[in-house]
C-alpha positions in Angstrom: -51.0 191.6 -61.3 -51.5 192.1 -57.5 -50.0 188.8 -56.7 -47.0 189.7 -58.8 -46.6 193.0 -57.0 -46.7 191.3 -53.6 -44.1 188.8 -54.8 -41.8 191.6 -55.8 -42.3 193.3 -52.5 -41.4 190.2 -50.5 -38.3 189.7 -52.8 -37.3 193.2 -51.8 -37.7 192.3 -48.1 -35.7 189.2 -48.5 -32.9 191.1 -50.2 -32.8 193.7 -47.5 -32.7 191.1 -44.7 -30.0 189.1 -46.3 -27.8 192.0 -47.4 -24.5 192.1 -45.6 -23.7 195.8 -46.5 -23.6 198.7 -44.1 -26.0 200.8 -46.1 -28.7 202.7 -44.4 -31.9 200.8 -43.8 -34.0 203.8 -43.3 -33.5 207.6 -43.7 -35.8 210.6 -43.5 -35.4 214.3 -44.0 -38.4 214.6 -41.7 -40.3 216.6 -44.4 -43.0 214.0 -45.1 -44.9 212.2 -42.4 -46.2 209.4 -44.7 -43.5 206.9 -43.4 -44.1 207.9 -39.7 -46.6 207.1 -37.0 -47.1 209.8 -34.4 -48.3 208.8 -30.9 -49.0 211.6 -28.5 -51.0 212.6 -25.4 -53.8 215.1 -25.8 -51.9 218.4 -25.8 -49.2 217.7 -28.3 -48.4 218.5 -31.9 -46.2 217.2 -34.7 -45.5 219.2 -37.9 -43.4 217.5 -40.6 -41.6 219.7 -43.1 -41.7 222.7 -40.8 -39.5 225.6 -42.0 -37.5 226.3 -38.8 -35.7 229.3 -40.3 -38.9 231.2 -39.7 -37.8 231.2 -36.0 -34.2 232.3 -36.9 -32.8 228.7 -36.5 -29.9 228.1 -38.8 -29.8 225.2 -41.3 -29.2 221.8 -39.8 -26.1 219.8 -40.5 -26.1 219.1 -44.2 -27.9 222.4 -45.1 -31.6 221.5 -44.5 -34.0 224.2 -43.5 -37.0 222.0 -42.8 -37.7 219.2 -40.3 -40.1 217.8 -37.8 -41.4 220.2 -35.2 -42.6 218.7 -31.9 -44.6 220.5 -29.2 -46.0 219.4 -25.8 -48.1 220.9 -23.0 -49.1 224.0 -25.0 -52.1 224.8 -22.8 -53.3 221.9 -20.7 -51.1 222.4 -17.6 -50.2 218.7 -17.4 -47.3 216.5 -18.3 -47.4 215.7 -22.0 -45.4 213.5 -24.4 -45.2 212.9 -28.1 -43.4 210.1 -30.1 -42.7 209.7 -33.8 -41.6 206.2 -35.1 -40.9 204.9 -38.6 -43.9 202.7 -39.7 -43.3 198.9 -39.9 -39.6 198.8 -39.1 -38.4 196.5 -36.3 -34.7 196.6 -35.4 -32.7 193.9 -33.6 -29.1 192.9 -33.2 -26.4 195.5 -33.8 -27.5 198.8 -35.4 -27.3 202.6 -35.0 -29.9 205.3 -34.9 -28.8 208.9 -35.7 -30.6 212.3 -35.9 -30.0 216.0 -35.4 -32.0 217.9 -32.9 -32.7 221.4 -31.7 -34.3 222.5 -28.4 -35.8 225.9 -28.3 -36.5 227.6 -24.9 -38.6 230.5 -23.8 -36.6 233.2 -21.9 -35.5 235.2 -20.1 -32.3 233.2 -19.5 -30.5 231.5 -17.9 -33.4 230.5 -15.7 -36.0 230.6 -18.4 -39.6 231.8 -18.4 -42.5 230.0 -16.8 -42.7 226.4 -18.0 -39.4 226.6 -19.9 -38.1 223.1 -19.1 -39.0 220.6 -21.8 -37.1 217.6 -23.1 -36.2 216.1 -26.5 -34.6 212.7 -27.3 -35.0 209.3 -28.7 -34.6 205.6 -28.1 -34.9 202.0 -29.2 -36.9 198.9 -28.2 -40.1 201.0 -28.5 -43.4 199.1 -28.7 -44.6 201.3 -31.6 -47.8 202.6 -30.0 -47.2 204.1 -26.6 -47.0 207.9 -25.9 -45.3 207.1 -22.6 -41.6 206.5 -22.1 -41.0 203.1 -23.5 -37.8 201.0 -24.3 -34.3 202.4 -23.9 -34.5 206.1 -24.1 -32.7 209.4 -23.4 -34.3 212.8 -22.8 -32.4 216.1 -22.7 -33.7 219.5 -21.6 -32.9 222.9 -23.3 -31.9 225.3 -20.6 -30.6 223.3 -17.7 -33.7 224.0 -15.6 -34.0 220.5 -14.0 -32.0 218.7 -11.3 -31.3 216.0 -14.0 -31.0 217.6 -17.4 -29.9 214.4 -19.2 -32.1 211.5 -18.3 -31.9 207.9 -19.4 -34.9 205.6 -19.0 -35.7 201.9 -19.1 -39.3 202.2 -20.0 -40.8 204.6 -17.4 -38.0 203.8 -14.9 -35.5 206.7 -14.8 -31.9 205.4 -14.4 -29.8 207.5 -12.0 -26.1 208.2 -12.0 -25.7 205.9 -9.0 -26.6 202.9 -11.3 -23.2 203.2 -13.0 -24.7 203.5 -16.4 -23.7 207.2 -17.0 -20.4 208.1 -18.6 -20.5 211.7 -17.4 -19.7 212.7 -13.8 -23.3 213.8 -13.2 -26.4 214.3 -15.4 -27.0 217.9 -14.4 -25.8 220.6 -16.8 -23.5 222.1 -14.1 -21.5 218.9 -13.9 -17.8 219.1 -14.9 -18.1 216.9 -18.0 -21.3 218.5 -19.5 -20.5 222.2 -18.7 -17.0 221.9 -20.2 -18.4 220.3 -23.4 -21.5 222.3 -24.2 -21.0 226.1 -24.2 -23.4 228.8 -22.9 -25.5 230.0 -25.9 -28.0 232.8 -26.6 -31.3 232.5 -28.6 -31.0 233.1 -32.3 -30.8 236.8 -33.2 -34.2 236.7 -34.9 -35.8 235.6 -31.6 -33.9 238.3 -29.6 -35.1 241.0 -32.1 -38.8 239.9 -32.1 -39.4 238.4 -28.7 -38.5 240.8 -25.8 -38.2 237.9 -23.3 -35.5 236.2 -25.3 -32.6 237.7 -23.4 -29.6 236.2 -21.7 -27.9 232.9 -22.3 -28.6 229.3 -21.3 -26.2 227.8 -18.8 -23.2 225.9 -20.0 -23.8 222.2 -20.2 -27.4 222.7 -21.5 -28.8 221.3 -24.7 -30.6 224.3 -26.1 -30.1 226.8 -29.0 -27.8 224.6 -31.1 -28.0 221.7 -33.5 -26.7 218.6 -31.8 -26.2 215.1 -33.2 -27.6 212.1 -31.4 -26.0 208.7 -32.0 -27.6 205.6 -30.4 -25.4 202.5 -30.8 -27.2 199.2 -30.0 -25.6 195.8 -29.3 -28.6 193.5 -28.9 -26.4 190.5 -28.1 -25.0 192.3 -25.1 -28.3 194.0 -24.2 -26.8 197.5 -24.4 -27.7 200.9 -25.9 -25.2 203.7 -25.8 -26.3 207.3 -26.2 -23.8 210.0 -27.3 -24.4 213.7 -28.2 -21.9 215.4 -30.6 -19.4 212.6 -29.8 -19.7 212.8 -26.0 -21.0 209.5 -24.5 -23.7 210.3 -22.0 -24.1 206.7 -21.0 -25.0 203.1 -21.8 -28.2 201.5 -20.7 -27.4 197.9 -19.9 -30.1 195.2 -19.4 -27.7 193.4 -17.1 -27.7 196.3 -14.6 -30.9 196.6 -12.6 -34.1 196.1 -14.5 -33.9 194.8 -18.0 -34.8 196.8 -21.1 -35.6 195.9 -24.7 -33.2 196.8 -27.5 -35.3 195.0 -30.1 -38.4 196.7 -31.5 -39.3 200.0 -33.1 -37.2 203.1 -32.8 -38.4 206.6 -31.8 -37.9 210.3 -31.4 -39.6 211.9 -28.5 -40.5 215.4 -27.1 -41.9 215.8 -23.6 -42.9 218.3 -21.0 -42.5 216.3 -17.8 -44.0 219.1 -15.6 -47.4 220.7 -15.3 -46.4 224.3 -15.8 -47.3 225.8 -19.2 -44.8 227.9 -21.2 -45.6 231.6 -20.9 -44.9 231.7 -24.7 -45.6 228.3 -26.3 -44.5 229.8 -29.7 -40.9 229.7 -28.3 -41.2 226.2 -26.7 -40.6 223.3 -29.1 -38.1 220.8 -30.4 -37.0 220.0 -34.0 -35.7 216.7 -35.4 -33.9 216.4 -38.7 -31.7 214.0 -40.8 -32.9 210.7 -39.2 -31.1 207.5 -40.2 -30.9 203.9 -39.1 -27.9 201.8 -40.2 -27.5 198.0 -39.6 -24.3 196.1 -38.9 -23.8 193.2 -41.2 -26.5 190.5 -40.9 -27.8 192.0 -37.7 -30.9 194.0 -38.6 -34.3 192.5 -39.4 -36.8 194.4 -41.5 -40.4 193.1 -41.2 -42.4 192.5 -44.3 -44.5 195.4 -43.5 -41.4 197.6 -43.4 -40.3 196.2 -46.8 -43.6 197.2 -48.3 -43.3 200.6 -46.9 -39.8 201.0 -48.3 -41.1 199.8 -51.7 -43.9 202.4 -51.6 -41.5 205.2 -50.7 -39.1 204.3 -53.5 -42.0 204.3 -56.0 
């Protein structure tokens, strides 16, 4: 009986690999961590199925009220990073990765309270095990408190605007492109009512206090990964410019505090991920056998 089950599983894998359709390869409401591996440094936390309405956050696109809460540097006073990746799935060729994200910020705003600048994002070409920046990756902060609020990385190497890989005029929130696209926003009313420090508004061009949609479009043949937020192209990492970067491998979502200062109210400092999907182009995405078995288990 076991041999028969394994045979069926591999038949499922073969069918998925060969299928020419555009259907989703993997999707997750981020309510159940069984299909995910979490790799984090010491002072980080991941909570699947967290009810974000308890902090006054509105439903995410599609109406969900629960998702993955990520936290970093809650008390240690050092840079911390946490990554979540679908178990056993390796992507190559042409494919897209999409998810919705929210960044919460401790006030008062616009400057933010102590330790307010933290980053959320995601990427491709991930090695599947590292808690460090790995693969082609973008990170975005919540309140515009950094000199570079939208950062693209090739592994641990930050790519700067001068490299020519950004599509916005500058990667600081005050730049013309970003400030015109993302409005200045206040914390949810619940947070204003229950946390005295949640006053003011984040600066225009910042990523906080709203649901945003991340779309990563990969062309493995060209060696590129484009990152867009709500339809605005932030930039395209290109393996032919400067140092190379992998576009084949696992995929990831990430939350990070890149600085040592601890939030003066960690309860207000977090990110949320919801509605995660991976979609292949025809005959361009490979699912490893392990991934096929995982899909079979989830369907059962």
